[in-house]
C-alpha positions as CSV (number, residue, x, y, z in Angstrom):
1,M,131.3,50.4,140.5
2,T,134.4,48.3,140.9
3,E,134.8,44.5,141.0
4,D,134.8,44.7,144.8
5,D,131.4,46.3,145.0
6,M,128.1,44.5,145.5
7,L,124.9,45.6,143.8
8,Y,121.5,45.1,145.6
9,K,118.2,45.8,143.8
10,E,115.0,46.0,145.8
11,Y,111.7,47.7,145.0
12,G,113.1,49.2,141.9
13,I,116.0,50.8,143.8
14,S,119.7,49.9,143.3
15,I,122.3,50.2,146.1
16,I,126.0,49.8,145.4
17,A,128.2,49.0,148.4
18,D,131.7,47.8,148.9
19,I,132.1,44.4,150.4
20,R,132.8,45.8,154.0
21,M,129.7,48.0,153.9
22,A,127.6,45.3,152.3
23,T,128.4,43.0,155.3
24,A,127.4,45.8,157.7
25,L,124.2,46.5,155.8
26,E,123.1,42.8,155.8
27,G,119.7,42.6,157.5
28,A,119.3,46.4,157.7
29,I,116.4,48.6,156.6
30,V,117.3,51.6,154.4
31,D,114.6,54.2,154.3
32,Y,114.4,57.8,152.9
33,T,112.9,60.3,155.3
34,E,112.1,64.0,155.0
35,S,111.8,66.5,157.8
36,N,111.9,70.3,158.1
37,N,115.7,70.1,157.9
38,G,115.6,68.3,154.6
39,G,115.7,64.7,153.6
40,G,118.1,61.8,153.8
41,F,118.6,58.1,154.1
42,E,118.1,56.4,157.5
43,I,119.7,53.0,158.1
44,R,118.1,50.8,160.8
45,K,119.4,47.5,162.0
46,E,117.9,45.7,165.0
47,N,121.2,45.4,166.9
48,M,122.5,48.9,165.7
49,G,119.6,51.2,166.5
50,H,119.6,54.4,164.5
51,V,122.6,55.1,162.2
52,G,122.8,58.6,161.0
53,G,121.4,60.6,158.1
54,C,122.9,62.9,155.6
55,G,125.8,60.5,154.9
56,G,127.2,60.3,158.4
57,S,128.2,57.0,159.9
58,C,126.9,57.8,163.4
59,G,124.6,60.5,164.7
60,N,123.0,63.0,162.4
61,C,124.4,64.9,159.4
62,G,128.0,63.9,159.2
63,G,128.9,62.5,162.6
64,S,131.4,59.7,162.7
65,C,132.4,57.0,165.1
């Protein structure tokens, strides 16, 4: 964690994000989901729709915009 990072704690879970990502995550719902292909975090924001899983910034499993 650097001095430019922000720390969020909610429901016993800590999330560290840099200031740019923190702004993008404001108002978002972060959820962990599992499927037959494995598990990953899903980020939902009302005006963004579905934003990736498996660490990608768009689409599924590594896509990028």
